[in-house]
Every structure is written in structure tokens, then in C-alpha cells.
N, C-alpha and C positions, 0 to 999 in steps of 0.2 A: 504493500500500498506506499502510495506516494501523498509526500505532504502537501497541501493547499500552495498552492503556488500565491506567493507575495503580491500584493497589490502593487502596477506599473508605478513607480514613481512619475510623478509630471513633470513635465519640462515646461518655461519657462522667458520669455522674451524679455530682460531685463531694456529699458528705456531711461532717461532724461527729462526729470522736471523740477527746474527751478531749481536742479542741485542734490537733489532725492531721489531715490533707486524707486521705480516701479516697475512691475511685472507683469503680463498679461497670460492665458495659459499657450504659451504655442499653439497648442490645436485651434488654435481661434485665430491666429494671426495668420494668414491667406499670404500678406506679400509688405514689403517695405519698401515704399517709391518716395522719393521727392518730390515737396509743394506742388510744382505746376501750378497751374492759372486754377484759381477758387474762385469762383459765383458768387457772390453775399446773395443774400436772402433775407429780402425787408421782413420786417417784422418779428423775425425770426429769433430764437432765445441768444443767451446774450455769449451764451459758448458754443453756438453753431457760426462758426468761418465763413460757411457755405456749401456749395454744391460742385462737384468737380465731375468729368466723364473721365471713364476707367474706360476701354474696351466696350464701346456702347452704351456701356451702364451710368448712369447716374446717380454719385453716390453723398452722399452728406459727408461735414471733415469738421468735428469736432472741435477746438483748442483745448487741449489735455491740459493747459494750467488753468482755462477759466472753470473749468469742467469739474478742478480739484478744489475751488477756491485757492490757486495760488497768483501770484501778481505777473504783469501781463511779462514781458519778454521783451529786457532793454538793449539797444543798441538795434546794427543791423547785420549783426555774422550771421548767416542762414545759411555758411556752410554744410553743417553736424544737422540741419533741421531735417525730420521727415514726417510722416505721414505714415504710422503704422494701418494697414488694413485691418478691421477686425469682421470678425462672421460669426454670426448668432442666426442659428433657427430659421438658416436661407435670407438674414439681411446683409451687407457689408455697410458698414461705417470706418471711417479716418480718423484716426485720432494723432495729431500733431504733436511732437515733441521735440523736446530740446536735439536730443541725442539717442540714437538708439545703445543699447552696450553688448550684452553678449546672451549666451543660452545658459541657464542657468535649472540644474537637476534635481526633483527631490522637493519635495515639503512636507516630510517627515518629522519636521523641525518647527511647524511652523506657528507662532502663536495668534492669539487670538487678534484682533484690533485692539490698538489703544482704547482707556475706559472714555466712553463719549461720546467716541463713532461711531457705533455698533444702535445706539439712539435714532440716527437717522434712517430711515427707513432706503435712501436713495443711496447713502453711501455705497461706492462700490471699495470699498481698501475690505478684503475680506480675511484677511491675515496680516502677520508679516512675519520675515524669518531673515535670519545674523548673517551679515555677507560683507564682508571688506572693510569690519571691525565697524561697519552700522547696522541698517539693518536695510530689507527691500520693498514694498510692499505690493502684496499681491492684491487684485484686481479680480475683481466679477464683470465678465464683458457686457452682460446684459444689462445689470444699473447702470454700468458703465456710460455705456450709448445709450442707455434709457430705451431698452427694447421692450417691448411686450412680452409674457411669458410665452412660452414654445407653446405651438397653436397641436389639440389634442389630437392625433392623428386617426 
């Protein structure tokens, strides 16, 4: 009789926003692209930069800093700025980040979010991992992108 297989550790893609490391599940990252041309949407939420065309599809692009309540980016150094294309239940949403980091393996040491964060229903931070002398905040893509629960099929 064989022992049950251990659950696969999750892979995460890290990125920087205002000097803090964040990560999204790699399985929900479809690609990383340059910012390109984003068309503003009048009357949209403050954290929506606009929409852009991506291979025949119109994709909303969120400002990661605004979405997480961080200060706006200062300066014009856009060489490292990228859009992380995130997918959930058939939806694709771009997230502008200051810089893309590296792949992170595992979530076995993940701790719950800091006290006070869990009281916000729309808070996308689902946990933290110790990383490089600090921590990386783990994000829930559905909540981050304000997407509906997956449709029951």
C-alpha cells in the first residue's frame, strides 16, 4: 500500500508594487506583457487604467498600486513596468505592476494576512510567506480583479 501523495505546492509569480513583494498563483497568470496602449474608460473605477486590445480581445487593465491602496508611481521610469495578465473562470484582467520578480515555489509556510485585513470582504491578500528577509503577500486573483464567483456549470 502506498502513502497518499502530498498535495502539490503552489507556484507563484512575484511582482513589486511600491517596494513590496506580492504574488499571484502561476496557474492564473497567462502572460506578462509591456503596458502598451491603454484606452481610458470614462466613469470607471479609480483603479481601472482602461482597456487594451490583446489578440482580438478587449481586456481591462487595473493599476495594481491603486487597487491595493498604495501611493501612485512617481517618475517616468517605465522600463520595468509590466502588465501581468491574470485569468479566472474565463475572465482575463491585466494588472499593472512596477516590476515582475521571480517564481516562488510552495505555500506550506503561509501565514494568514495581518490582523485587520481579513475584515475587508474585498481584500485580495489571502496570506503571507517569509521571503528574502521580509515577506511576500499572496493574492486571490478573483478578489483582486473583483470578478464574480465561478459560474456553476
